[in-house]
N, C-alpha and C positions, 0 to 999 in steps of 0.2 A: 421782290416782286415779281410776281407772274406776269408773263406775255400778256398784253392786251387783247381783248377780243372785239372784233368790230365787223359793221355789216351797213353796206348803204343800197336804199332800193331806189328806183326811179320807174315809175308808173307801174309799181306793183313788182317788178323785176329787179333781182339782184345784182348790181352794177360793179361792186367792188367790196370786199370784206377783207380784216386782217390787215388793214391799214394802221400806221404808228399815230402818236399823239401829236405829232408836229402836223398832221394833215386834219387833224378833227376841225379845227375852226374853217378851215376853206371848205370842207364838204358840208359844214354847217350854213354857210353863206350861201349856199347853192340852194334857191328857192323851189326847185324841181326835185329835191333830194329828201329822202328820208334815212337819217342817222341814228343808229345805234352804236353804242362805244362803252365798251366796260373794262373796268380796272378792278385787279385781284390784289389785296393788301399793299395797296399804295400809301407810300409815306405822306407825313404832314406836309412836305415842302412841296412834293407833285401835285397835291390835292389843292394846296394853295395859288400854286402856280397857274392849274386849270380854274380855278375858281376867278384869279384876275383875269384871265384872257376870255371866259364865257359869261363874267359878271355876276358869279353866285355870290349870296350872301356869306360874310365869314364866320357866322355862327354855325351854318349847316355844315360847314368843313369839320369844326368841332364834333357836332353829332354824327357825322360819317365815320368819323374812326374812335370816337370813345368806346370804351369795351362793352357799357352797358347802357343801352337806350330803349324806351319802350315804342312800339309801332305809333306812327305820327303821320300827319301830312299838314305841312305848311307852306302858306303862299307867299311868295315874293314877288318883287317887281318884275322880273326877266325870267322867272323860273317857278315851277312846282317842286317840292322838295317831299319824299314821300320815304318813310321806312317801315320796312316788314318783315318777317321771320319764315324762312323755310322751316319746316320740321319733319322729322324722321324718327323711326324707332332702331334701337341696337340692343344686342344681348348683354347684361350685365350680370355682376355677380353682387349676393347679398343684398341690402335694402338700398343698393344706387338706383337712380331713376334711367328707365330706359329712354326716355324722351330727349332727344337732341336737336336744339334749334341754332340756326345761323341767320345772322341779318344781311340783308341785302338795303342798301340805299339807294334812291334814283332820282335823277335831277331830269325833269321834264321840261325842256325850252322849246323853243320854236323849230320845228323841225327836226326835232331829234331827241333820243333818250340818253343819259348817261348813268350808268350803274355801277356801284361800288360794292366790292365783296371784300370781307376780311378774312375769308378762310378759302382755300380751295376746296375744302370739302361741298361747296355749294356747287352745285351741276347745274349750269344754265342751260343744257342741252335740251331738256324738257320746253324751255320757254321757248328756245328757236324753234322746236317744232310745233308749237302752239301757234306761232306765227305763220311758220310755212304753211298747217295746215288750213287757214284760213285767211285768204288774199284780201277778203274782203275788211278785215280787220287791220290788216296792214296799209288798207288804202285810207282808213280814218286818220293816219298821221301818227304823229308822236302821242297822242291819247289812246290810240289804238295799240302800240306795243307797251304803253302803261298797264292797259287792262290784261294783255296776253301773259304779263309778269304776273300781277296781282292775282289773276286767276290761277296761275300755276301753283303760286303760294298758298292760296286758300285752299286747293286741291291736298297740296301735301299736308297742310293741317287736318284737313277731314279725313284723311286717311288713317293719321294718329288717332283721332278721336274713335274711328270706326276700330281700330284695334283695340281700344280700351274698353269699347262696348262689350266686344267679344270676350275681353278677359273677365270682366265682370260676370256674364254669365256663368262662365267657367267656374268663377267663384261661387255664384250662387249655388252650381250643382254641389262643390264641395263642403260647404257652409251646411246642407242637409244631408250628407253622405250618412249612411249609417255606421260608419266607423268614424268620428268624429275626429278630425285633425286640427285641433284649436289654434295650435302654436301657427301652422301653416295659413291658415285663414286669417289670423291676426298679420302676420307678416305681409302677406298679398294685399290684403285690404289697406294696410298702411304705405304701401308702395303704391298702389293704384291711386291712392288720394294725393300723394305727393306728384305723380305724374300728371293727373288731373289738373293741379294748381299749376304747374308749369305751361301746359297747352293753353290752360284758359288765360295765361299772363299774356300770351301772344297773340292769341285768337278774339279775345273780346273787342280789343282796341281797334280791329279791323272794322268794327261796323262805324267808328268814328272817321277812319282812314278814308273810308269809301264816300261818307257823308262830306267831307271837306273836298272831296276831288270832284264831286259832281254840283256843290255848291258853287266852285270858282270854273266851272267848264265853260261858261258863256264868257267870261273875263279872258280867258285864253284864245276865244274865238273857235273852240272845238264845234264840229259837225253836231247838228241835232238829233241825227239818227245812230250818234253812239251812246245815247242815254238808256236806251234796252240793254244795250249790253252790262252797265253798270249796275242796273235796276236789276239784271239777274245776279250780278255778283253779288250785291248787297243781299239780296235773298239768302245766297248761300251762307254768308257770315252771320246772318240773323239766324238760320237754322242750325249753325255750330254753336252759337252762343245759347240758342234753348236746348240744343242736345247736350251740352256741357253741363248746362244748369240742372237737367236731368241726371244726369250720371253723378253729380256733385251729392244731390238729394239720396241717389241710389246706394251709393258708397257709403254715405252717412246711416244709412238703414240697416246695410250690411254689419257695420260696426255695432251697432244698437243691438240687432237680431243675434250677433255671435256674443254677446253679453249676456243676453236674456237666455239663450240656448244654454250657456255654460252655467248658469245661476240654476235653471231648469234639471239640468244634468246633475249638478252637486247636490240638491236638494233630492232627486232619485237617490243617488247613493246613500246619503245619509237617512234616508227612509229604509232603504235597505238594509244597512246596517241595524241601524235601530231595531229592526223586526228580527232580524237573526239574533242580536243580544239578549233580545226578550226570549226568543226561544231557548237559546243556552242558557238562559238563567234558570228557567223552571227545572232541568233537569240537576243544575248544581245545587239549587234550594233542596231538592228531593232526597238527592245521595247525600248532601251535607246534614239533614235532619236524620235520615236512617244511618248515617254514619257515627253519629253520636253515642256516647257509651253509656245511654239510659234505655230500659227497656221499651221495645214497640212491637207492634204485630208482628208476630212471626220472629222475633226476637232469637239468634242464635239457632234460626230454622232454616231448611229450603223455602218455606213459605214466605218467609220475608222476602227474600231474593226475588221472589216471584211478584209479590206487592209491589216492591220499588222499582223492578223493572217495567210491570204493566202501568203504574202511575207516571212515569217518566215517558214512556212510549205514547199513551194516551193524551197527555199534557202536550207534549212535542207536536203530534199530530193535530190536535185540537188547535194550537196557535197557528200553525202553518196554513192550515184552511183558513183560518180566520183572516190571517193577513193576506192570504192570496186573495181571497174574496175581494178584500177593500182597497188591492192593488198596492201593498205596502212592500210587499217583496216580489 
């Protein structure tokens, strides 16, 4: 387990940081202090001991360390439990998704916030910067710390959705390229659809998370001036939900358009092949006819060659102009 990260505020000023787990209950007992304590990759025994000391529900301990849990917020007698996912993008090969999500769990108690990360890949430095940049938010207590955490989570998801939006615009340009790259369009469209599913899986439930937090705010005695913060946060998650919905429709349209364009290109190719086959069939017929061992106009004479050549050229040119006029070739 990585070393815990912690901080204590009093009257908006940092008075202690990086203290150990054995000091956590002492700081939380101080009514004048606001405490944040973070655990990275803790074991079950450590979480169970922490839950016993702080009165956490036993079920949330299982949720905090389980490998796959959906974003959620649940209210308990002595704390509020919240789970959310940070999101990011990375480079991959082939059809693998570039979206990476990492879960963070938060226990909101009176006078403090305890976070649990399952991976060191989650960097909470932006969250701390968010708190430091807005002293008024920290002054709102543990609920203010929770808002700062969720705000950074939502921003990380927003960045991923924005990147997917840009990738879809680039895919649209490739879709209507004069030199069609059918396989590349299909591959990238499939990858974008898969990535969109993954980000929607963690972004859409955030509306319910924020709703639950706001609904139980009064029960925890949180200040009323905290409501505008969460209203703004809900507006962001609602916008993300609508954004991903439109992107899902767009990637579906790209799939359908790509199929339609492929069918159209195939029809054009078949039409051109049929036109050229008709043009080639005429001189074949003429030369085959004049090549028979029967008398014909100009038989065994130079005139016959001239007649056959003239009829072939005139027929080919006539058919070519006719097909070209009707856009068949």
